[in-house]
C-alpha positions in Angstrom: -0.6 -0.5 0.4 1.1 3.2 -1.1 0.8 6.5 1.6 -2.8 8.2 1.3 -2.6 11.7 2.0 -5.7 11.8 5.0 -4.8 15.8 4.8 -2.8 19.0 4.2 -3.2 22.3 4.5 -0.7 25.3 3.5 -1.3 28.6 4.7 0.3 32.2 5.8 -0.6 33.2 9.1 0.1 36.5 10.5 1.7 37.0 13.8 -0.7 38.9 16.7 1.9 41.5 17.8 4.6 42.1 15.2 2.3 41.9 12.1 5.1 39.8 10.1 3.8 36.3 8.4 4.8 32.7 8.6 4.2 29.5 6.8 2.1 27.1 8.1 1.8 23.9 6.6 0.1 20.5 7.9 0.4 17.2 6.1 -0.9 13.8 7.4 -1.2 10.2 5.4 -2.3 6.7 6.0 0.8 4.4 5.1 1.3 0.5 6.0 1.2 -0.2 10.2 5.2 -1.5 10.5 7.9 -1.0 13.3 8.5 3.0 12.3 4.7 3.9 11.8 2.8 1.8 14.6 0.0 3.5 14.2 0.0 3.5 10.2 -0.2 7.4 10.0 3.1 9.2 8.9 2.6 13.5 9.4 4.2 16.8 9.5 3.3 20.0 10.5 5.8 23.2 10.8 5.4 26.7 11.3 8.1 29.3 10.0 8.8 32.1 9.6 11.9 34.0 7.1 13.5 30.1 6.6 13.4 30.0 10.0 11.5 26.8 12.4 9.3 28.3 14.8 8.3 24.8 15.2 7.2 21.3 14.2 6.1 17.9 14.4 6.9 14.9 12.7 7.4 11.2 13.0 10.0 10.8 10.0 12.0 7.3 10.6 13.9 6.6 12.9 13.3 9.1 15.0 9.7 8.7 15.2 7.9 11.3 17.1 9.4 14.1 17.5 8.6 18.2 18.3 11.2 21.0 17.2 11.4 23.9 18.8 13.4 26.2 16.7 16.8 24.7 16.7 15.9 21.9 19.5 14.5 18.5 19.5 12.1 17.3 22.3 10.0 14.0 22.2 6.4 13.6 21.2 3.7 11.7 22.4 1.8 11.0 19.2 -2.1 10.0 20.2 -4.2 10.1 17.1 -4.8 12.9 14.5 -7.5 14.9 16.0 -4.9 15.3 19.2 -1.9 16.3 17.2 -4.3 18.8 15.7 -5.5 20.0 18.8 -1.2 20.0 20.4 -0.5 22.1 16.0 -3.3 24.5 17.2 -2.0 25.4 20.8 1.4 25.7 20.0 0.5 28.4 17.1 -1.3 30.3 19.7 1.6 29.9 22.1 3.7 31.1 19.6 1.5 34.1 18.9 -0.1 33.3 15.6 -3.2 33.7 14.2 -5.2 30.1 13.0 -8.2 30.3 11.6 -9.0 26.7 10.3 
């Protein structure tokens, strides 16, 4: 089975105070269940401004689920697609960007 796109969005977000613009993209795919993708889901959600990462969620192999905050990486517990979207929206707000789905 090839990867099947479940959800994809790319949009420009405006920062609440500085009014600067950021690019946000999220892509979620159904993939074969494997040791690298035990839920059968592959994803990435990224917010950047002027080429710099604000934050990013992804679960590429071999690292598995993790979160980028600037140039730092921390672990992330993937609890499902709905929870991922909730976590992403919270990070967008925390970073000061306006997001309206």
